[in-house]
C-alpha positions as CSV (number, residue, x, y, z in Angstrom):
1,M,5.8,18.6,15.4
2,A,4.5,15.5,13.6
3,A,1.9,16.2,15.8
4,Q,1.1,19.7,13.9
5,M,1.8,18.2,10.8
6,L,-0.8,15.4,11.0
7,Q,-3.1,17.8,12.7
8,G,-2.7,20.2,9.6
9,I,-2.9,17.2,7.2
10,Q,-6.6,15.6,8.4
11,P,-8.8,17.7,6.6
12,L,-7.2,17.0,3.6
13,L,-8.3,13.2,4.1
14,S,-11.8,14.1,4.4
15,E,-14.3,12.4,1.7
16,D,-14.8,15.8,0.2
17,E,-12.1,16.4,-0.7
18,E,-10.7,16.4,-3.9
19,E,-9.0,13.2,-4.9
20,E,-5.8,14.1,-5.8
21,V,-4.9,16.3,-2.9
22,R,-6.4,13.3,-0.5
23,D,-4.1,11.0,-2.1
24,N,-1.5,13.6,-1.6
25,A,-1.9,13.3,1.8
26,V,-2.0,9.9,2.1
27,G,1.1,9.8,0.7
28,C,2.9,12.5,2.9
29,L,1.0,10.1,5.7
30,A,3.4,6.4,4.2
31,R,6.4,9.3,4.3
32,M,5.9,9.9,8.1
33,V,5.5,6.5,8.6
34,Q,8.6,5.5,6.9
35,G,10.7,8.4,7.6
36,I,9.7,9.7,11.7
37,P,8.1,5.7,12.8
38,S,8.9,6.4,16.6
39,A,7.2,10.3,16.3
40,V,3.9,9.2,14.8
41,P,1.5,6.7,15.6
42,A,2.4,4.4,13.3
43,A,-0.5,1.8,13.9
44,D,-3.0,4.4,13.4
45,L,-1.8,5.8,10.5
46,L,-0.8,3.1,8.5
47,A,-4.1,2.3,9.4
48,I,-5.5,5.5,7.5
49,I,-2.8,4.5,4.4
50,V,-4.7,0.9,4.1
51,D,-8.1,2.3,4.4
52,N,-7.0,4.6,1.0
53,F,-4.4,1.9,-0.6
54,P,-4.2,2.0,-3.7
55,L,-4.6,5.4,-4.6
56,Q,-6.3,6.3,-7.7
57,G,-6.1,10.3,-8.3
58,D,-2.6,10.4,-7.7
59,E,-1.0,7.5,-8.4
60,A,2.4,8.0,-8.1
61,E,1.9,8.2,-4.7
62,N,1.5,4.5,-5.0
63,E,5.3,4.2,-4.6
64,A,5.7,6.1,-1.3
65,V,2.4,4.0,0.3
66,S,4.0,0.5,-0.8
67,S,7.2,1.4,0.1
68,C,6.4,2.5,3.2
69,I,3.3,-0.6,3.6
70,L,7.3,-2.8,2.8
71,A,8.9,-1.1,5.1
72,C,6.2,-1.6,8.0
73,Y,5.8,-5.3,7.3
74,A,10.0,-5.7,7.3
75,N,10.7,-4.2,10.5
76,S,7.1,-4.6,11.9
77,P,5.2,-7.2,10.7
78,A,2.8,-6.7,13.7
79,L,1.7,-3.5,12.1
80,V,0.4,-4.8,8.6
81,N,-0.5,-8.4,9.3
82,P,-4.2,-7.0,11.2
83,H,-4.6,-5.6,6.8
84,L,-2.7,-8.3,5.3
85,G,-5.7,-8.9,2.9
86,K,-6.4,-5.3,2.2
87,V,-2.7,-5.1,1.6
88,T,-2.8,-7.5,-0.9
89,A,-5.4,-7.1,-3.2
90,G,-4.0,-3.4,-2.8
91,L,-0.7,-4.4,-4.4
92,A,-1.4,-6.8,-6.4
93,E,-3.9,-3.8,-7.9
94,V,-1.1,-1.5,-8.2
95,L,1.3,-3.8,-10.1
96,F,-1.0,-5.1,-12.5
97,E,-2.4,-1.8,-13.3
98,E,0.6,-0.7,-13.7
99,S,2.4,-2.9,-15.7
100,G,0.2,-1.9,-18.7
101,K,0.9,1.7,-18.9
102,D,4.5,3.0,-20.9
103,N,4.9,5.7,-17.8
104,K,6.2,3.2,-15.0
105,Y,5.9,5.1,-11.6
106,L,6.9,2.8,-9.1
107,K,10.4,1.7,-8.9
108,D,11.9,-1.5,-9.6
109,G,12.9,-2.2,-5.7
110,T,9.3,-1.5,-4.9
111,R,7.9,-3.4,-8.1
112,D,10.3,-6.1,-6.3
113,G,9.4,-5.9,-2.9
114,M,5.7,-6.0,-3.5
115,L,6.1,-8.6,-6.1
116,A,8.7,-10.5,-2.6
117,M,5.8,-9.6,0.1
118,I,2.8,-11.2,-2.2
119,H,4.9,-14.2,-2.7
120,H,5.9,-14.5,0.7
121,L,2.1,-14.0,1.9
122,S,1.0,-16.4,-0.1
123,R,3.1,-19.3,1.5
124,E,2.6,-17.9,5.1
125,Y,-0.6,-18.0,4.9
126,A,-1.7,-20.0,2.2
127,A,-5.1,-20.3,3.4
128,E,-5.8,-16.8,4.1
129,M,-4.3,-15.8,1.1
130,A,-6.3,-18.3,-1.4
131,Q,-9.0,-16.2,-0.2
132,V,-7.5,-13.3,-1.1
133,F,-6.7,-13.9,-4.8
134,A,-10.3,-15.1,-4.9
135,Q,-11.6,-11.9,-4.3
136,L,-9.8,-10.2,-7.1
137,P,-10.5,-9.8,-10.8
138,E,-10.0,-12.7,-12.9
139,N,-7.3,-11.3,-15.1
140,H,-5.4,-9.8,-12.0
141,R,-5.6,-12.7,-10.7
142,A,-4.0,-14.3,-13.5
143,W,-1.5,-11.9,-14.3
144,L,-0.2,-11.9,-10.4
145,A,0.1,-16.0,-11.1
146,T,2.3,-16.0,-13.7
147,K,4.7,-12.9,-11.4
148,I,4.7,-15.5,-7.9
149,Q,5.4,-19.1,-9.4
């Protein structure tokens, strides 16, 4: 069943697809990885998810994607470790962009988990994360510094 679902989602991930549709497909993959990780190729799907993160067309799907990344890192860090730089930059961008909006789309627990993950990574992988942080836009970097100290 999961294989059939993945086959149906595959065309929606095309660069030719509308951004909102593609973002919804990525959100669907995130829900599949989080909901039934043993029934899907989680490592392969996580790579697709991270390649599209952060989502821009349907920003509300960043909740599902961020929640999936947090769950994968908590349950199997080895799945996320190859993508730490992209994940950290994506989490920081989503958090920064959402902070300036009246209509919040992240759940409080997800937002707190994202900040906790970035804080943890900045301590565990200080040198690597310093490089990631250096590549963030200055306003993102300054905002994030106030949140993870």
